[in-house]
Wavefront OBJ file of the C-alpha trace (Angstrom):
o trace
v -0.992 -12.801 -18.479
v -3.049 -15.017 -16.347
v -5.094 -13.634 -13.389
v -3.469 -15.759 -10.626
v 0.194 -15.836 -11.938
v 2.949 -14.746 -9.821
v 3.337 -11.610 -11.970
v -0.552 -10.650 -11.741
v -0.992 -10.785 -8.313
v 2.219 -8.764 -7.530
v 1.164 -6.281 -10.162
v -2.235 -5.549 -8.940
v -0.989 -5.567 -5.259
v 1.303 -2.657 -5.647
v -1.213 -0.917 -8.341
v -4.164 -1.375 -5.594
v -1.756 -0.174 -3.074
v -0.785 2.943 -4.862
v -4.516 3.552 -6.199
v -5.647 3.297 -2.419
v -3.204 5.385 -0.542
v -2.295 7.847 -3.132
v -4.910 8.520 -6.060
v -8.326 8.032 -4.501
v -7.523 10.046 -1.485
v -6.182 12.858 -4.081
v -9.421 12.366 -6.218
v -11.943 12.810 -2.964
v -9.649 15.333 -1.667
v -10.702 17.696 -4.730
v -14.187 17.102 -4.413
v -16.765 18.372 -1.606
v -19.801 15.928 -2.043
v -21.490 13.056 -0.198
v -19.581 10.130 0.200
v -21.479 8.127 -2.107
v -20.861 10.176 -5.089
v -17.440 10.859 -4.583
v -17.052 6.975 -4.391
v -18.436 6.518 -7.467
v -16.887 9.357 -9.159
v -13.445 7.838 -7.698
v -14.415 4.843 -9.211
v -14.900 6.123 -12.588
v -11.357 7.331 -12.434
v -9.443 4.069 -11.087
v -11.531 1.184 -13.164
v -9.933 2.823 -16.464
v -6.370 3.127 -14.701
v -6.224 -0.140 -14.245
v -7.245 -1.272 -17.644
v -4.325 0.954 -19.051
v -2.313 -0.081 -16.852
v -2.602 -3.822 -17.472
v -2.467 -2.906 -21.605
v 0.803 -0.984 -20.646
v 2.110 -3.832 -18.912
v 1.228 -6.381 -21.722
v 2.927 -4.235 -24.322
v 6.084 -3.284 -22.409
v 6.922 -5.340 -19.585
v 5.926 -8.934 -20.332
v 7.260 -10.523 -23.296
v 6.082 -13.913 -24.640
l 1 2 3 4 5 6 7 8 9 10 11 12 13 14 15 16 17 18 19 20 21 22 23 24 25 26 27 28 29 30 31 32 33 34 35 36 37 38 39 40 41 42 43 44 45 46 47 48 49 50 51 52 53 54 55 56 57 58 59 60 61 62 63 64
């Protein structure tokens, strides 16, 4: 999957919207820390989620 292909742009747009409006606020609501610490911890969850989602997309949905 190329970075600027149509499928890649749609995939990352949907994943980014879901992450920004659902996952990140949920993770931050579980913590009562300072904002920089919350952002660092949240990022540690979101980046691996993107990597796993991309691998699953390539394995199951994009057939060459």
